Backbone as numpy.savetxt, mean C-alpha at the origin, in Angstrom:
# Nx Ny Nz CAx CAy CAz Cx Cy Cz
34.93 24.61 -38.42 34.67 23.19 -38.14 35.42 22.35 -39.17
36.13 21.30 -38.73 36.90 20.47 -39.63 36.01 19.54 -40.41
36.58 18.99 -41.56 35.82 18.03 -42.36 35.45 16.81 -41.55
36.35 16.41 -40.62 36.07 15.24 -39.78 34.87 15.47 -38.91
34.77 16.69 -38.36 33.63 17.01 -37.49 32.34 17.10 -38.29
32.48 17.64 -39.57 31.27 17.81 -40.38 30.71 16.49 -40.84
31.59 15.51 -41.12 31.12 14.27 -41.74 31.13 13.08 -40.79
31.36 13.35 -39.48 31.36 12.23 -38.55 29.96 11.64 -38.46
29.82 10.31 -38.52 28.50 9.68 -38.49 27.84 9.86 -37.14
26.49 9.90 -37.11 25.79 10.02 -35.83 26.04 8.80 -34.97
26.12 9.02 -33.67 26.34 7.91 -32.75 25.11 7.02 -32.74
25.37 5.72 -32.61 24.26 4.76 -32.61 23.44 4.89 -31.33
22.15 4.64 -31.48 21.23 4.82 -30.35 21.55 3.88 -29.20
22.01 2.64 -29.54 22.23 1.67 -28.47 23.39 2.07 -27.56
24.22 3.03 -27.98 25.29 3.49 -27.12 24.79 4.45 -26.05
23.51 4.77 -26.12 22.94 5.73 -25.16 21.82 5.06 -24.36
22.06 3.84 -23.93 21.06 3.16 -23.10 20.89 3.90 -21.78
19.71 3.80 -21.23 19.46 4.44 -19.94 20.37 3.83 -18.88
20.89 4.64 -17.95 21.75 4.10 -16.89 21.10 2.95 -16.14
19.78 3.04 -15.92 19.09 1.98 -15.18 19.19 0.64 -15.92
18.98 0.67 -17.25 19.07 -0.56 -18.04 20.50 -1.10 -18.02
21.46 -0.21 -18.11 22.87 -0.63 -18.10 23.22 -1.32 -16.79
22.79 -0.74 -15.67 23.07 -1.32 -14.35 22.40 -2.69 -14.21
21.13 -2.79 -14.67 20.43 -4.07 -14.58 21.15 -5.15 -15.39
21.64 -4.77 -16.57 22.36 -5.74 -17.40 23.64 -6.21 -16.71
24.33 -5.31 -16.03 25.54 -5.68 -15.29 25.19 -6.65 -14.16
24.11 -6.34 -13.42 23.70 -7.20 -12.31 23.35 -8.59 -12.82
22.55 -8.65 -13.89 22.12 -9.94 -14.43 23.31 -10.74 -14.96
24.27 -10.05 -15.57 25.46 -10.74 -16.07 26.26 -11.32 -14.91
26.38 -10.55 -13.81 27.12 -11.03 -12.64 26.41 -12.21 -11.99
25.09 -12.14 -11.90 24.33 -13.21 -11.29 24.42 -14.50 -12.08
24.49 -14.38 -13.39 24.50 -15.58 -14.23 25.77 -16.41 -14.04
26.83 -15.80 -13.47 28.08 -16.52 -13.24 28.15 -17.11 -11.84
27.19 -16.79 -10.97 27.22 -17.25 -9.58 26.30 -18.45 -9.41
26.58 -19.33 -8.44 25.68 -20.45 -8.17 24.27 -19.95 -7.85
23.29 -20.54 -8.48 21.89 -20.17 -8.32 21.57 -18.78 -8.84
22.58 -18.05 -9.32 22.35 -16.68 -9.79 21.54 -16.62 -11.06
21.68 -17.65 -11.90 20.93 -17.64 -13.15 19.44 -17.58 -12.93
18.98 -18.26 -11.89 17.54 -18.24 -11.57 17.08 -16.87 -11.16
17.91 -16.16 -10.40 17.55 -14.81 -9.96 17.56 -13.86 -11.15
18.55 -14.02 -12.04 18.60 -13.18 -13.23 17.36 -13.38 -14.09
16.93 -14.65 -14.20 15.72 -14.96 -14.96 14.50 -14.34 -14.30
14.49 -14.36 -12.96 13.39 -13.76 -12.22 13.29 -12.27 -12.52
14.44 -11.59 -12.55 14.47 -10.16 -12.83 13.97 -9.86 -14.24
14.28 -10.76 -15.18 13.95 -10.52 -16.57 12.50 -10.87 -16.91
12.04 -12.00 -16.38 10.75 -12.54 -16.81 9.64 -12.39 -15.77
9.86 -12.96 -14.60 8.78 -13.08 -13.62 8.34 -11.74 -13.06
9.29 -10.92 -12.63 8.92 -9.66 -11.97 8.15 -8.73 -12.91
8.63 -8.47 -14.13 7.84 -7.60 -15.03 6.46 -8.17 -15.33
6.36 -9.49 -15.54 5.06 -10.07 -15.87 4.10 -10.00 -14.70
4.61 -10.18 -13.48 3.74 -10.10 -12.30 3.25 -8.67 -12.07
4.11 -7.70 -12.33 3.69 -6.31 -12.22 2.57 -6.02 -13.22
2.75 -6.53 -14.43 1.75 -6.30 -15.47 0.42 -6.95 -15.10
0.47 -8.19 -14.60 -0.76 -8.89 -14.21 -1.44 -8.18 -13.04
-0.62 -7.71 -12.08 -1.18 -7.02 -10.92 -1.86 -5.73 -11.34
-1.22 -5.01 -12.25 -1.79 -3.75 -12.72 -3.07 -3.99 -13.52
-3.08 -5.03 -14.33 -4.29 -5.37 -15.10 -5.44 -5.69 -14.16
-5.17 -6.47 -13.12 -6.21 -6.82 -12.15 -6.72 -5.58 -11.42
-5.80 -4.70 -11.06 -6.17 -3.47 -10.37 -7.06 -2.60 -11.26
-6.71 -2.48 -12.53 -7.50 -1.67 -13.46 -8.90 -2.27 -13.64
-8.99 -3.60 -13.72 -10.31 -4.24 -13.84 -11.16 -3.95 -12.61
-10.53 -3.96 -11.45 -11.27 -3.70 -10.20 -11.76 -2.26 -10.13
-10.91 -1.31 -10.51 -11.37 0.08 -10.44 -12.42 0.36 -11.52
-12.35 -0.36 -12.65 -13.38 -0.22 -13.67 -14.72 -0.68 -13.12
-14.71 -1.79 -12.38 -15.94 -2.28 -11.75 -16.44 -1.30 -10.69
-15.50 -0.71 -9.95 -15.89 0.29 -8.94 -16.54 1.50 -9.60
-15.92 1.97 -10.67 -16.46 3.14 -11.37 -17.87 2.86 -11.90
-18.09 1.64 -12.35 -19.40 1.28 -12.87 -20.44 1.26 -11.74
-20.07 0.67 -10.60 -21.01 0.57 -9.48 -21.27 1.93 -8.83
-20.31 2.85 -8.95 -20.44 4.17 -8.33 -20.76 5.26 -9.35
-21.18 4.86 -10.55 -21.33 5.83 -11.64 -22.27 6.98 -11.31
-23.28 6.74 -10.48 -24.22 7.81 -10.13 -23.60 8.83 -9.18
-22.46 8.46 -8.57 -21.83 9.35 -7.59 -20.54 9.97 -8.11
-20.09 9.56 -9.29 -18.84 10.07 -9.83 -19.00 11.55 -10.21
-18.06 12.37 -9.79 -18.04 13.79 -10.14 -17.29 13.93 -11.46
-18.04 14.08 -12.57 -17.42 14.10 -13.90 -16.45 15.27 -14.08
-16.75 16.39 -13.47 -15.83 17.53 -13.57 -14.55 17.26 -12.79
-14.70 16.62 -11.66 -13.56 16.36 -10.80 -12.56 15.42 -11.47
-13.05 14.38 -12.14 -12.13 13.40 -12.71 -11.42 13.90 -13.97
-11.74 15.12 -14.39 -11.05 15.71 -15.54 -10.02 16.76 -15.11
-9.77 16.84 -13.81 -8.83 17.83 -13.29 -7.42 17.25 -13.18
-6.45 18.15 -13.07 -5.06 17.73 -12.86 -4.91 17.01 -11.53
-5.70 17.40 -10.54 -5.62 16.77 -9.22 -5.95 15.29 -9.31
-7.04 14.97 -10.02 -7.42 13.57 -10.13 -6.41 12.80 -10.99
-5.90 13.42 -12.04 -4.90 12.77 -12.89 -3.66 12.41 -12.07
-3.30 13.30 -11.15 -2.15 13.06 -10.27 -2.41 11.85 -9.37
-3.59 11.80 -8.77 -3.95 10.68 -7.89 -3.99 9.38 -8.68
-4.59 9.42 -9.87 -4.68 8.22 -10.72 -3.29 7.68 -11.04
-2.39 8.57 -11.43 -1.04 8.14 -11.78 -0.33 7.51 -10.59
-0.46 8.15 -9.42 0.21 7.64 -8.21 -0.37 6.28 -7.79
-1.69 6.13 -7.90 -2.32 4.87 -7.49 -1.97 3.74 -8.45
-1.91 4.03 -9.73 -1.51 3.01 -10.71 -0.05 2.60 -10.48
0.79 3.58 -10.21 2.19 3.26 -9.93 2.30 2.43 -8.66
1.50 2.80 -7.65 1.52 2.04 -6.40 1.06 0.61 -6.60
0.03 0.42 -7.43 -0.48 -0.93 -7.69 0.55 -1.78 -8.43
1.35 -1.14 -9.29 2.38 -1.88 -10.02 3.55 -2.25 -9.12
3.84 -1.40 -8.12 5.03 -1.60 -7.29 4.77 -2.45 -6.05
3.52 -2.53 -5.58 3.23 -3.23 -4.32 2.30 -4.42 -4.56
2.64 -5.55 -3.96 1.82 -6.75 -4.14 0.87 -7.00 -2.97
1.12 -6.37 -1.83 0.34 -6.67 -0.62 -1.11 -6.21 -0.81
-2.06 -7.08 -0.44 -3.48 -6.76 -0.62 -3.89 -5.52 0.15
-3.28 -5.31 1.33 -3.62 -4.14 2.14 -3.27 -2.84 1.40
-2.13 -2.84 0.75 -1.71 -1.65 0.00 -2.61 -1.44 -1.21
-2.88 -2.52 -1.94 -3.71 -2.41 -3.15 -5.11 -1.94 -2.79
-5.66 -2.43 -1.69 -6.98 -2.00 -1.24 -6.99 -0.51 -0.92
-5.91 -0.04 -0.28 -5.82 1.37 0.08 -5.72 2.26 -1.16
-4.89 1.88 -2.12 -4.78 2.67 -3.36 -6.12 2.72 -4.09
-6.79 1.60 -4.11 -8.10 1.53 -4.77 -9.11 2.44 -4.07
-9.12 2.40 -2.74 -10.04 3.25 -1.98 -9.76 4.72 -2.17
-8.48 5.10 -2.15 -8.11 6.51 -2.34 -8.55 6.99 -3.72
-8.36 6.16 -4.72 -8.74 6.54 -6.08 -10.24 6.74 -6.20
-11.00 5.83 -5.63 -12.47 5.94 -5.72 -13.01 7.11 -4.91
-12.46 7.32 -3.74 -12.91 8.47 -2.93 -12.56 9.78 -3.61
-11.44 9.80 -4.33 -11.07 11.00 -5.08 -12.01 11.24 -6.25
-12.56 10.15 -6.80 -13.46 10.25 -7.96 -14.86 10.72 -7.59
-15.30 10.35 -6.39 -16.68 10.70 -6.00 -16.74 12.03 -5.25
-15.58 12.59 -4.89 -15.60 13.84 -4.14 -16.04 13.60 -2.72
-15.16 13.02 -1.91 -15.51 12.58 -0.56 -15.51 13.69 0.47
-15.17 14.90 0.06 -15.10 16.00 1.03 -13.71 16.17 1.61
-12.77 15.32 1.21 -11.39 15.45 1.66 -10.66 16.37 0.69
-10.04 17.42 1.21 -9.33 18.38 0.37 -8.17 17.71 -0.35
-7.79 18.29 -1.49 -6.72 17.70 -2.32 -5.43 17.55 -1.53
-5.07 18.54 -0.73 -3.83 18.47 0.03 -3.88 17.35 1.07
-5.06 17.19 1.70 -5.22 16.13 2.69 -5.17 14.76 2.01
-5.82 14.66 0.86 -5.80 13.40 0.11 -4.40 13.02 -0.33
-3.61 14.01 -0.76 -2.23 13.74 -1.16 -1.42 13.26 0.04
-1.69 13.86 1.21 -1.00 13.43 2.43 -1.31 11.97 2.73
-2.59 11.59 2.64 -2.97 10.20 2.89 -2.31 9.26 1.89
-2.21 9.69 0.64 -1.57 8.88 -0.39 -0.09 8.67 -0.04
0.57 9.72 0.42 1.96 9.61 0.84 2.10 8.66 2.03
1.14 8.71 2.95 1.19 7.85 4.13 1.07 6.39 3.74
0.14 6.08 2.82 -0.03 4.70 2.36 1.27 4.18 1.75
1.94 5.02 0.99 3.20 4.60 0.38 4.28 4.35 1.43
4.22 5.09 2.54 5.25 4.96 3.58 4.97 3.82 4.54
3.70 3.58 4.84 3.35 2.54 5.81 3.53 1.15 5.20
3.77 0.18 6.07 3.87 -1.21 5.63 2.49 -1.86 5.64
2.41 -3.05 5.06 1.16 -3.81 5.12 0.79 -4.11 6.56
1.78 -4.31 7.43 1.51 -4.58 8.84 0.81 -3.40 9.50
1.28 -2.19 9.24 0.62 -0.99 9.78 -0.85 -0.96 9.35
-1.09 -1.21 8.08 -2.46 -1.14 7.55 -3.35 -2.24 8.13
-2.77 -3.41 8.37 -3.55 -4.50 8.97 -3.95 -4.16 10.40
-3.03 -3.57 11.15 -3.34 -3.17 12.52 -4.46 -2.14 12.53
-4.37 -1.16 11.65 -5.44 -0.15 11.58 -6.77 -0.77 11.20
-6.74 -1.70 10.26 -7.97 -2.37 9.83 -8.60 -3.12 10.99
-7.80 -3.82 11.77 -8.31 -4.58 12.91 -8.87 -3.66 13.98
-8.13 -2.63 14.34 -8.56 -1.75 15.42 -9.76 -0.88 15.04
-9.90 -0.57 13.75 -11.00 0.30 13.33 -12.34 -0.43 13.33
-12.33 -1.74 13.04 -13.57 -2.52 13.00 -13.22 -3.98 13.29
-12.98 -4.30 14.59 -12.49 -5.63 14.95 -13.37 -6.79 14.47
-14.67 -6.66 14.63 -15.54 -7.79 14.28 -15.56 -8.06 12.79
-15.62 -7.01 11.98 -15.58 -7.21 10.53 -14.24 -7.78 10.09
-13.17 -7.30 10.72 -11.83 -7.79 10.40 -11.74 -9.28 10.71
-12.17 -9.67 11.89 -12.09 -11.08 12.29 -12.92 -11.96 11.36
-14.08 -11.48 10.98 -14.95 -12.24 10.08 -14.29 -12.41 8.71
-13.73 -11.34 8.17 -13.13 -11.41 6.84 -11.87 -12.28 6.83
-11.19 -12.38 7.97 -9.98 -13.20 8.06 -10.26 -14.56 8.68
-11.54 -14.85 8.90 -11.97 -16.16 9.42 -11.29 -16.51 10.74
-11.26 -15.53 11.64 -10.72 -15.72 12.99 -11.88 -15.68 13.98
-12.17 -16.77 14.68 -13.28 -16.78 15.64 -13.10 -15.73 16.73
-14.17 -15.02 17.06 -14.08 -13.96 18.07 -13.61 -14.49 19.42
-13.98 -15.75 19.74 -13.61 -16.29 21.05 -12.10 -16.48 21.20
-11.36 -16.41 20.11 -9.90 -16.52 20.20 -9.25 -15.21 20.64
-10.01 -14.13 20.61 -9.48 -12.82 21.05 -9.71 -12.72 22.55
-8.71 -13.18 23.30 -8.81 -13.23 24.77 -7.59 -12.56 25.39
-7.75 -12.18 26.66 -6.63 -11.61 27.40 -6.33 -10.18 27.00
-5.07 -9.78 27.21 -4.66 -8.42 26.89 -4.04 -8.32 25.50
-3.52 -7.14 25.19 -2.94 -6.90 23.87 -1.84 -7.91 23.50
-0.94 -8.27 24.44 0.10 -9.24 24.07 -0.47 -10.61 23.73
-1.68 -10.89 24.22 -2.29 -12.20 23.97 -3.04 -12.25 22.65
-3.85 -11.21 22.36 -4.71 -11.34 21.18 -4.17 -10.67 19.90
-3.24 -9.74 20.02 -2.73 -9.12 18.79 -2.01 -10.13 17.89
-1.21 -11.06 18.43 -0.61 -12.08 17.55 -1.65 -13.03 16.94
-2.82 -13.13 17.56 -3.89 -13.95 17.00 -4.54 -13.20 15.83
-4.76 -11.91 16.02 -5.37 -11.09 14.97 -4.40 -10.85 13.82
-3.10 -10.80 14.13 -2.07 -10.59 13.11 -1.13 -11.79 13.15
-1.59 -12.93 12.66 -0.79 -14.17 12.79 0.49 -14.14 11.98
1.48 -14.86 12.51 2.73 -15.01 11.78 3.70 -13.86 11.94
3.34 -12.85 12.72 4.20 -11.67 12.91 4.67 -11.64 14.36
5.96 -11.43 14.57 6.51 -11.37 15.91 5.87 -10.24 16.72
5.63 -10.49 18.00 4.97 -9.50 18.85 5.74 -8.19 18.90
7.06 -8.25 18.92 7.85 -7.03 18.98 7.65 -6.17 17.73
7.49 -6.82 16.58 7.23 -6.08 15.34 5.86 -5.42 15.41
4.88 -6.12 15.97 3.54 -5.55 16.12 3.58 -4.34 17.04
4.30 -4.47 18.15 4.41 -3.36 19.10 5.09 -2.15 18.45
6.12 -2.40 17.68 6.83 -1.30 17.01 5.91 -0.59 16.02
5.16 -1.37 15.22 4.23 -0.78 14.25 3.12 -0.02 14.98
2.66 -0.55 16.11 1.65 0.12 16.94 2.16 1.49 17.37
3.44 1.53 17.79 4.04 2.80 18.20 4.15 3.79 17.04
4.47 3.28 15.86 4.55 4.14 14.68 3.20 4.82 14.41
2.13 4.04 14.48 0.79 4.56 14.20 0.39 5.61 15.24
0.86 5.43 16.47 0.60 6.43 17.50 1.33 7.73 17.16
2.57 7.61 16.67 3.33 8.79 16.29 2.70 9.51 15.10
2.05 8.78 14.21 1.34 9.38 13.09 0.07 10.11 13.54
-0.34 9.85 14.77 -1.56 10.48 15.28 -2.82 9.70 14.94
-2.66 8.44 14.52 -3.81 7.63 14.14 -4.37 6.81 15.30
-3.58 6.58 16.35 -4.03 5.83 17.52 -3.95 6.73 18.75
-4.88 6.51 19.67 -4.88 7.31 20.89 -4.17 6.61 22.04
-3.56 5.46 21.77 -2.83 4.70 22.77 -1.49 4.29 22.21
-0.41 4.48 22.99 0.90 4.06 22.48 1.16 2.60 22.84
2.34 2.12 22.50 2.61 0.69 22.68 2.78 0.28 24.14
2.75 1.23 25.06 2.80 0.88 26.48 1.58 0.06 26.89
0.51 0.09 26.07 -0.68 -0.70 26.33 -0.34 -2.20 26.41
0.72 -2.60 25.72 1.11 -4.01 25.73 1.68 -4.44 27.07
2.05 -3.47 27.90 2.62 -3.79 29.22 1.72 -3.34 30.36
0.48 -2.97 30.04 -0.44 -2.44 31.05 -1.44 -3.49 31.48
-1.62 -3.64 32.78 -2.65 -4.54 33.33 -3.98 -3.80 33.32
-5.01 -4.43 32.77 -6.33 -3.80 32.69 -7.41 -4.75 33.19
-8.54 -4.17 33.57 -9.67 -4.99 34.01 -10.37 -5.62 32.82
-10.42 -4.90 31.71 -11.09 -5.43 30.52 -10.20 -6.44 29.82
-10.83 -7.33 29.05 -10.10 -8.35 28.33 -10.68 -8.52 26.93
-9.89 -9.03 26.02 -10.38 -9.37 24.68 -10.97 -8.18 23.94
-12.08 -8.43 23.24 -12.72 -7.39 22.44 -13.18 -6.21 23.28
-13.54 -6.48 24.55 -13.97 -5.39 25.43 -12.83 -4.40 25.69
-11.60 -4.88 25.58 -10.45 -4.03 25.84 -10.16 -3.08 24.67
-10.62 -3.45 23.50 -10.29 -2.66 22.31 -10.92 -1.28 22.33
-12.24 -1.22 22.60 -12.91 0.07 22.59 -12.70 0.76 21.27
-12.42 2.07 21.31 -12.14 2.84 20.10 -10.72 3.37 20.22
-9.78 2.67 19.63 -8.37 3.02 19.74 -7.92 4.01 18.68
-8.76 4.29 17.69 -8.38 5.23 16.64 -8.77 6.66 17.01
-7.91 7.58 16.66 -8.22 9.00 16.80 -9.14 9.42 15.65
-9.62 10.65 15.69 -10.43 11.16 14.57 -9.62 11.12 13.27
-8.33 11.46 13.38 -7.47 11.43 12.20 -7.32 10.01 11.68
-7.23 9.05 12.60 -7.12 7.66 12.20 -8.35 7.17 11.48
-9.53 7.53 12.01 -10.78 7.14 11.37 -10.90 7.78 9.99
-10.48 9.02 9.88 -10.58 9.73 8.60 -9.66 9.10 7.56
-8.46 8.72 7.99 -7.51 8.06 7.10 -8.06 6.72 6.63
-8.54 5.91 7.56 -9.07 4.58 7.21 -10.25 4.70 6.25
-11.13 5.66 6.51 -12.31 5.84 5.64 -11.89 6.22 4.23
-10.86 7.06 4.10 -10.41 7.50 2.77 -9.72 6.38 2.01
-9.27 5.36 2.72 -8.58 4.22 2.09 -9.53 3.07 1.80
-10.82 3.27 2.04 -11.81 2.25 1.75 -12.67 2.65 0.56
-12.95 1.71 -0.32 -13.80 1.99 -1.46 -15.21 2.33 -0.97
-15.79 3.45 -1.39 -17.14 3.82 -0.94 -18.16 2.73 -1.27
-19.11 2.58 -0.38 -20.19 1.59 -0.59 -21.42 2.25 -1.18
């Protein structure tokens, strides 16, 4: 080994920044030179990290309250296992990454059901966790409505008398602000997942029943099981 190799100074730590940080710095530098780009760069630096932190803090406070209210049902041995640690990590990450209330509610429910030992096997619970991460808030809203229409309408302050006609008439009322074609597509996705017993052809079918009477029980057993696992135990 040469003297140069023996006495060369150690490389500075800042020369080994993570690739992700390096790429973000390049993006922010490019944005700062574009019209309105400075605001977006500031958003990336300040607002997004702080909102993630606030969302995660709120989520942790909520699960702490859940744990307190369910303390008599918590399986102390279960929450010390690697399985529960895995679920906890995934749910916390999900809460930090997703802002939609439907997603946050599902992560919270999965975590609490995992803590009390709901009878759902670890592999099944992991599958449901993966599904929540894959589904959109729209998918979860549709499932929430179809699983318990009256409770859904009450919580969203939608009068029951507004649910009239067939699926093309009342689904945009129950899921306001979303294009009917998007609702139909999400409906079809849930059928493919095996959570609904009716595909999106229901939107083009003439039926004798109307409104809430038309809904019946549109969830399969798998759909009901998934929805139950995504709800905080009472």
